[in-house]
C-alpha positions in Angstrom: -15.3 -7.4 18.3 -14.8 -11.1 17.8 -11.4 -12.7 17.4 -11.6 -13.3 13.6 -12.5 -9.6 13.0 -9.6 -8.4 15.2 -7.2 -10.8 13.5 -8.4 -9.8 10.0 -8.2 -6.1 10.9 -4.6 -6.4 12.2 -3.4 -8.4 9.2 -5.0 -6.2 6.6 -4.0 -3.0 8.3 -0.3 -4.0 8.6 -0.3 -5.4 4.9 -1.8 -2.1 3.8 0.8 0.0 5.6 3.7 -2.1 4.2 2.4 -1.8 0.6 1.8 2.0 1.1 5.4 2.5 2.2 6.8 0.2 -0.4 4.8 1.9 -3.2 5.9 5.3 -2.0 9.6 4.2 -2.0 9.2 2.7 -5.5 7.6 6.0 -6.7 10.6 8.0 -5.5 12.9 5.5 -7.0 11.1 5.9 -10.3 11.3 9.7 -10.1 15.1 9.5 -9.5 15.3 7.1 -12.5 13.4 9.6 -14.6 15.8 12.4 -13.6 18.8 10.3 -14.7 17.3 9.5 -18.0 16.5 5.8 -17.4 13.4 3.7 -18.1 10.9 4.7 -15.5 7.4 4.5 -16.9 6.4 1.0 -16.1 8.3 0.9 -12.8 6.5 4.2 -11.9 3.1 2.8 -13.0 3.7 -0.3 -10.8 4.7 1.9 -7.9 1.4 3.8 -8.1 -0.5 0.5 -8.2 1.2 -0.8 -5.1 0.7 2.6 -3.3 -3.0 2.7 -4.1 -3.4 -1.0 -3.1 -1.9 -0.2 0.2 -4.2 2.8 0.8 -7.3 0.7 -0.1 -6.3 -2.1 2.3 -5.8 0.4 5.2 -9.0 2.2 4.5 -10.9 -1.1 4.1 -9.5 -2.6 7.4 -11.4 0.0 9.3 -14.7 -1.8 8.8 -13.3 -5.0 10.5 -12.1 -2.8 13.5 -15.6 -1.3 13.9 -17.5 -4.7 13.8 -19.0 -5.4 17.1 
């Protein structure tokens, strides 16, 4: 694994994990807002987008780890 692949893998994996955690927290917050009768739809939609983006980054980072 060359240095640039290793660096890209680390950056992308960490960013993906941060986005996944943030999206999950936002989704829980949107659910609580829905239970309290607040505006939740667009916030919940954005939470799912952030969560899915994080998952995509984590899964995609594996190809940089496996490069020889």
